[in-house]
C-alpha positions in Angstrom: -19.8 31.7 -50.5 -23.0 32.1 -52.5 -23.7 35.6 -53.5 -26.9 37.4 -54.7 -26.7 37.8 -58.4 -28.8 39.9 -60.8 -30.3 37.7 -63.5 -31.6 38.4 -67.0 -35.3 37.3 -66.9 -38.7 38.0 -68.4 -39.4 41.0 -66.2 -40.8 44.3 -67.3 -37.8 46.6 -67.2 -38.1 47.6 -63.6 -37.5 45.4 -60.5 -38.9 46.5 -57.2 -36.7 45.9 -54.1 -38.2 45.9 -50.7 -35.7 45.9 -47.8 -36.2 44.9 -44.2 -33.8 45.7 -41.4 -31.8 42.8 -39.8 -31.7 41.8 -36.2 -28.8 40.9 -33.9 -31.1 39.5 -31.2 -33.0 36.9 -33.2 -31.8 33.6 -34.6 -31.9 32.9 -38.3 -35.1 30.8 -38.3 -36.9 33.1 -35.9 -36.0 36.2 -38.0 -37.3 34.6 -41.2 -40.5 33.4 -39.4 -41.2 36.8 -38.1 -41.0 38.3 -41.6 -43.1 35.7 -43.4 -46.4 37.6 -43.1 -44.7 40.8 -44.3 -43.3 39.1 -47.4 -46.6 37.6 -48.2 -48.4 40.9 -47.9 -45.8 42.7 -50.0 -46.1 40.0 -52.8 -49.9 39.8 -52.8 -50.2 43.6 -52.8 -47.8 43.9 -55.7 -49.6 41.2 -57.7 -53.0 42.8 -57.0 -51.7 46.2 -58.0 -50.2 45.0 -61.3 -53.1 42.5 -62.0 -50.4 40.2 -63.5 -48.2 37.3 -62.6 -45.1 38.2 -60.6 -41.7 36.7 -60.0 -39.7 37.2 -56.9 -36.7 36.1 -54.9 -35.2 36.6 -51.4 -31.7 37.9 -50.7 -30.3 37.7 -47.2 -27.2 39.6 -45.9 -25.7 37.6 -43.0 -22.8 38.4 -40.7 -20.3 35.7 -39.6 -17.4 35.7 -37.2 -14.5 33.4 -36.2 -11.6 33.5 -33.7 -8.1 33.1 -35.3 -5.1 33.4 -33.0 -7.3 35.0 -30.3 -8.4 37.7 -32.8 -12.0 38.1 -33.9 -12.6 38.3 -37.6 -15.9 39.3 -39.2 -17.4 38.7 -42.7 -20.6 39.4 -44.5 -22.1 36.9 -46.9 -25.1 37.1 -49.3 -27.4 34.1 -49.7 -30.2 34.3 -52.3 -32.9 32.0 -53.5 -33.8 31.4 -57.1 -36.6 33.5 -58.8 -40.0 32.0 -58.2 -43.1 32.7 -60.3 -46.5 33.4 -58.7 -49.4 33.4 -61.1 -52.9 34.9 -60.7 -54.5 31.5 -60.2 -52.2 30.3 -57.5 -52.7 30.4 -53.7 -49.8 28.5 -52.3 -47.5 31.5 -51.6 -46.7 30.2 -48.1 -45.4 27.0 -49.5 -43.2 28.8 -52.0 -41.7 31.1 -49.3 -41.1 28.1 -47.0 -39.1 26.4 -49.8 -37.1 29.6 -50.3 -36.4 29.7 -46.6 -35.2 26.1 -46.5 -32.9 26.7 -49.6 -31.3 29.7 -47.9 -30.9 28.0 -44.5 -29.3 25.0 -46.2 -26.8 27.2 -48.0 -25.9 29.0 -44.8 -25.6 25.7 -42.9 -23.3 24.3 -45.7 -21.1 27.4 -45.4 -20.9 27.1 -41.6 -19.9 23.4 -41.8 -17.3 23.8 -44.5 -16.4 27.5 -44.1 -13.2 27.3 -42.1 -14.7 27.8 -38.6 -17.0 30.7 -39.6 -20.0 31.0 -37.3 -23.4 32.6 -37.8 -23.7 35.9 -35.9 -26.8 37.9 -37.2 -28.9 39.0 -40.1 -28.0 42.4 -41.5 -30.7 42.8 -44.1 -33.5 41.0 -45.9 -34.4 42.0 -49.4 -37.4 41.0 -51.5 -36.9 41.6 -55.2 -40.1 41.4 -57.1 -41.3 42.4 -60.6 -44.1 41.9 -63.0 -43.6 38.7 -64.9 -44.5 38.0 -68.5 -43.2 34.5 -69.0 -45.6 33.4 -71.8 -44.9 34.3 -75.4 -46.3 31.6 -77.6 -44.6 30.9 -80.9 -42.8 27.6 -80.7 -44.6 24.4 -81.4 -44.8 22.0 -78.5 -46.3 18.5 -78.8 -49.3 17.8 -76.5 -48.4 15.6 -73.5 -49.7 12.1 -73.8 -51.9 12.3 -70.6 -53.5 15.5 -72.0 -54.1 14.0 -75.5 -55.9 11.1 -73.8 -58.6 13.6 -72.6 -59.5 14.6 -76.2 -60.1 18.1 -74.9 -57.5 20.3 -76.8 -56.5 21.0 -80.4 -52.9 21.6 -81.0 -52.4 23.4 -84.4 -49.3 22.2 -86.2 -47.8 25.6 -87.1 -44.2 26.7 -87.3 -44.8 30.5 -87.2 -45.3 32.7 -84.2 -49.0 33.1 -84.5 -50.0 30.1 -82.5 -52.3 32.2 -80.3 -54.3 33.3 -83.4 -54.7 29.7 -84.7 -55.6 28.5 -81.2 -58.3 31.2 -80.9 -59.8 30.3 -84.3 -59.7 26.5 -83.5 -61.5 27.1 -80.2 -64.2 29.3 -81.8 -64.8 27.0 -84.7 -64.4 23.7 -82.9 -67.9 22.5 -83.8 -67.4 23.3 -87.5 -63.9 21.7 -88.1 -64.4 18.0 -87.6 -61.8 16.5 -89.9 -58.1 17.0 -89.1 -58.8 19.9 -86.6 -55.0 20.2 -85.8 -54.1 21.0 -89.5 -53.3 24.7 -90.2 -55.0 24.8 -93.6 -58.4 24.6 -91.9 -58.0 28.1 -90.4 -56.0 30.1 -92.9 -59.1 31.5 -94.6 -60.3 32.7 -91.2 -57.1 34.6 -90.2 -58.4 38.0 -91.5 -61.4 37.7 -89.1 -59.2 38.7 -86.2 -57.6 42.1 -86.1 -54.0 42.2 -85.0 -53.1 45.7 -86.0 -50.2 47.1 -83.9 -49.5 43.8 -82.2 -46.1 42.2 -82.3 -45.8 38.4 -82.5 -45.3 36.2 -80.6 -48.0 37.5 -78.3 -47.7 37.1 -74.5 -50.3 36.7 -71.7 -50.3 40.4 -71.1 -51.3 41.0 -74.8 -54.7 39.3 -74.3 -56.5 42.6 -73.2 -55.1 44.4 -76.3 -56.2 41.6 -78.6 -59.7 41.7 -77.1 -59.9 45.5 -77.3 -59.2 45.3 -81.1 -61.8 42.6 -81.5 -65.0 43.7 -79.8 -66.8 40.3 -80.4 -63.8 38.3 -79.1 -63.4 37.1 -75.4 -60.4 35.0 -74.4 -59.7 32.8 -71.4 -56.3 31.4 -70.8 -55.4 28.4 -68.6 -52.1 26.9 -67.7 -50.5 23.8 -66.3 -48.9 23.2 -62.9 -47.7 19.6 -63.3 -50.9 17.9 -64.2 -53.1 20.5 -62.5 -55.1 23.1 -64.5 -54.8 26.7 -63.3 -56.5 29.9 -64.5 -54.1 32.5 -65.9 -56.5 35.0 -67.5 -60.2 35.5 -67.7 -61.9 37.9 -70.1 -63.8 40.7 -68.3 -66.3 40.9 -71.2 -70.0 39.9 -70.8 -70.8 36.2 -70.9 -72.9 36.7 -74.1 -69.7 37.1 -76.2 -68.4 33.8 -77.4 -65.3 32.6 -75.5 -62.1 31.3 -77.0 -60.6 29.1 -74.3 -56.8 28.5 -74.6 -54.3 26.4 -72.8 -50.7 27.4 -72.5 -48.1 24.6 -72.8 -44.4 24.9 -72.0 -41.3 22.7 -72.2 -39.6 21.4 -69.0 -37.1 24.3 -68.9 -39.9 26.9 -69.4 -38.0 28.4 -72.3 -40.6 27.6 -75.0 -44.4 28.3 -74.8 -47.2 27.4 -77.1 -51.0 28.2 -77.1 -53.4 25.4 -77.9 -57.2 25.5 -78.3 -59.5 24.0 -75.7 -62.4 22.3 -77.5 -64.3 21.5 -74.3 -63.4 22.9 -70.9 -65.5 20.4 -69.0 -63.6 17.5 -70.6 -60.2 19.2 -69.8 -61.2 19.6 -66.1 -62.9 16.3 -65.7 -61.2 13.8 -63.4 -60.7 10.1 -64.3 -62.9 9.1 -61.3 -65.8 11.4 -62.2 -68.9 9.3 -62.9 -71.4 12.1 -63.7 -71.5 15.5 -65.3 -70.2 18.5 -63.4 -70.4 22.3 -63.9 -67.2 24.3 -63.4 -66.5 27.8 -62.3 -63.7 29.1 -64.6 -62.6 31.6 -62.0 -61.6 29.2 -59.3 -62.1 25.9 -61.1 -64.5 24.6 -58.4 -67.0 22.1 -59.7 -70.7 21.7 -58.9 -73.2 19.0 -59.7 -76.1 21.4 -60.6 -76.1 24.5 -62.7 -78.1 26.3 -60.0 -75.4 25.8 -57.5 -72.8 27.1 -60.0 -74.8 30.2 -60.6 -75.1 31.0 -56.9 -71.4 30.4 -56.5 -70.4 32.6 -59.5 -72.3 35.5 -58.0 -69.9 35.5 -55.1 -66.7 34.3 -56.8 -66.9 37.1 -59.4 -66.1 39.6 -56.7 -62.6 38.1 -56.2 -59.5 37.7 -58.4 -59.0 34.5 -60.3 -57.6 31.7 -58.0 -57.1 28.0 -58.0 -57.7 25.6 -55.1 -54.8 23.2 -54.9 -55.0 20.2 -52.6 -51.8 18.8 -51.0 -50.6 15.4 -52.1 -50.9 12.5 -49.7 -47.5 11.6 -48.1 -45.6 8.9 -49.9 -43.9 7.6 -46.8 -45.9 6.8 -43.7 -44.6 6.0 -40.2 -46.4 3.0 -38.7 -46.3 1.6 -35.2 -44.7 -1.9 -35.4 -43.5 -2.5 -31.8 -46.7 -4.3 -30.8 -45.1 -6.0 -27.9 -44.7 -2.6 -26.3 -48.5 -2.1 -26.4 -49.1 -4.8 -23.8 -49.7 -3.8 -20.2 -47.0 -5.4 -17.9 -48.1 -8.0 -15.5 -46.0 -6.5 -12.7 -44.6 -3.1 -12.1 -41.8 -1.9 -9.9 -41.7 1.5 -8.2 -38.3 2.4 -6.8 -36.7 5.3 -5.0 -33.0 6.0 -4.5 -30.9 8.0 -2.1 -27.5 9.5 -3.0 -24.7 11.5 -1.4 -22.6 14.2 -2.9 -19.0 13.0 -2.5 -16.3 15.8 -2.9 -13.8 15.0 -5.7 -11.0 16.8 -7.3 -11.0 16.0 -11.0 -10.3 18.1 -14.1 -12.7 17.7 -17.0 -12.4 19.5 -20.3 -10.8 22.9 -20.6 -14.0 24.7 -19.5 -15.2 22.3 -16.8 -14.1 21.0 -13.4 -15.7 18.2 -11.3 -16.6 19.2 -7.8 -18.7 16.3 -6.5 -19.9 12.9 -7.6 -23.3 11.3 -6.8 -22.9 7.9 -5.0 -25.9 5.6 -4.5 -26.1 4.6 -0.8 -29.6 3.2 -0.5 -32.8 2.2 -2.3 -36.3 0.9 -1.7 -38.8 -0.5 -4.1 -42.2 -2.1 -4.1 -43.7 -4.6 -6.6 -47.3 -4.3 -7.8 -49.4 -7.1 -9.5 -51.3 -5.1 -12.2 -53.9 -7.9 -12.6 -55.2 -7.6 -9.1 -53.7 -4.4 -7.8 -51.8 -6.3 -5.0 -48.9 -4.5 -3.4 -46.0 -6.8 -2.3 -43.9 -6.1 0.8 -41.4 -3.2 0.2 -37.7 -4.2 -0.2 -35.1 -1.8 1.2 -31.3 -1.7 1.3 -28.6 0.7 2.6 -24.9 0.0 2.5 -21.9 -0.3 0.2 -22.3 -1.2 -3.5 -26.0 -0.3 -3.4 -26.2 0.0 -7.2 -24.9 -3.6 -7.5 -27.4 -4.8 -5.0 -30.2 -3.1 -6.8 -29.3 -4.6 -10.2 -29.0 -8.1 -8.7 -32.5 -7.6 -7.1 -34.0 -6.6 -10.4 -32.5 -9.6 -12.2 -34.1 -11.9 -9.6 -37.4 -10.1 -9.9 -37.3 -10.4 -13.7 -37.0 -14.2 -13.5 -40.1 -14.3 -11.3 -41.9 -11.9 -13.7 -41.2 -14.0 -16.8 -42.2 -17.2 -15.1 -45.5 -15.8 -14.0 -46.2 -14.1 -17.4 -45.7 -17.3 -19.3 -47.4 -19.7 -16.9 -50.3 -20.7 -19.1 -49.4 -21.4 -22.7 -52.7 -22.9 -23.9 -55.6 -20.6 -25.0 -58.9 -21.0 -23.2 -61.9 -19.7 -25.2 -65.6 -19.2 -24.4 -68.3 -19.8 -27.0 -68.3 -16.1 -27.8 -64.5 -16.1 -28.1 -64.7 -19.0 -30.6 -67.3 -17.1 -32.7 -65.1 -14.0 -32.7 -62.1 -15.9 -33.8 -64.0 -17.8 -36.6 -65.5 -14.6 -38.1 -62.7 -12.1 -37.6 -61.4 -10.6 -40.9 -58.9 -8.2 -39.3 -55.9 -8.7 -37.1 -56.6 -7.5 -33.6 -53.0 -6.4 -33.1 -52.0 -4.5 -36.3 -55.5 -3.9 -37.8 -54.6 -5.4 -41.1 -56.8 -7.8 -43.1 -56.3 -11.5 -43.1 -55.2 -12.4 -46.6 -55.5 -15.7 -48.4 -52.9 -18.2 -47.2 -52.0 -16.3 -44.0 -52.1 -18.1 -40.7 -54.6 -16.8 -38.2 -53.9 -17.6 -34.5 -55.5 -17.0 -31.1 -53.7 -14.3 -29.2 -54.1 -15.0 -25.5 -52.8 -13.8 -22.1 -50.2 -16.3 -20.8 -50.6 -15.0 -17.3 -54.3 -16.0 -17.0 -55.5 -19.6 -16.8 -59.2 -19.3 -17.8 -60.8 -17.3 -20.6 -57.5 -15.8 -21.6 -58.4 -15.2 -25.3 -57.7 -11.6 -26.5 -58.2 -11.5 -30.2 -57.6 -13.2 -33.6 -54.2 -12.2 -35.0 -51.6 -12.7 -37.7 -49.1 -15.3 -36.6 -46.2 -12.8 -37.2 -48.0 -10.1 -35.1 -48.6 -12.6 -32.3 -44.9 -13.7 -32.2 -43.8 -10.1 -32.2 -45.6 -9.5 -28.9 -43.5 -12.0 -27.1 
């Protein structure tokens, strides 16, 4: 059985544990759903209190039982999620919690299926373990990803020491002066003494940015990060806008075991989308973009009152369900409305160990009426009462089906008016599936086979038309 384990991670010494009482009346999913808002509030409050990224996990204590030789046995299991990071610029906490929920539920379901007849009973306790997270200590060189290099927006200094944050700051501040080989370290060695690092231990982390700024009054640093290929804001300097900004981007390897600061030459180029056709102005606090500087200034006056955050749009689904049973979209030519009468016949049968048959339903009579949906005409009702009523009803339906099919396929040739002919000639989309007519595809006249005159319905793909038969 999975167990909650304490992991060595990049937390700041202490780890806060928030406990919630379990419930014997609520199912697993209902219990977790009822605690979603409490967990969100606890995590957001902790992140706001620390003003730093946090990492958290969920640990669930669950009771199970089973019956062995008519004796009840009980057992407690612990199911935990992995630690999850939650940065200052992120706003998708609900999604992260839902993923944790599904992970825990899957583990419990797996245990129940393969756990020697153990059954879920109740939740004993829910624990949230949360701590301040300092994941970023630059110091190991990481090559710039190809998609990021194509933007020509960053300078990655090729250094092997642990001072990549200093070189990145210098490269960002002097981006306009260093034109030739800006990624070479020798361009910045003579500038190293312009930044005071007294009392700081390298490699520096994200939480060291305020200390570095405090020692350098004329230095302001902004740090951005990557979530896949999306840019997020990790840290914004609180200093006045008149002080020059050093904009940095934090890179990491896939395992998030190595981190490296690089300089951002132009933030606008970094945030620019491939489809953008004109210049935009960006709010570095939330990364929203505006077409005019005036709109950005009005926005920043409001946005500055809130913590840094990033708006993340969901990805479109990769798989879409489409309706393909077009033959079921046709209105039937005829409809049958039937009513049945049954009797409860006493029986004496033994079913499974927990059930016994007392009566059986026996069909003794039926009555139905046929309706022509084209004209609304009601045919004379048909009734039957006697033995083998169900067999009689099925025979009657088979006979009616033959009449229905004959009537529905009575006229096989399409009949078009002048307007119908124009519609067919100039149609560019299939009237059945809505798809475009492509070069080489056969376009046919879909028509109602139960109507003799003016029976044209639409232009259609040949395959769609055949599917409606």
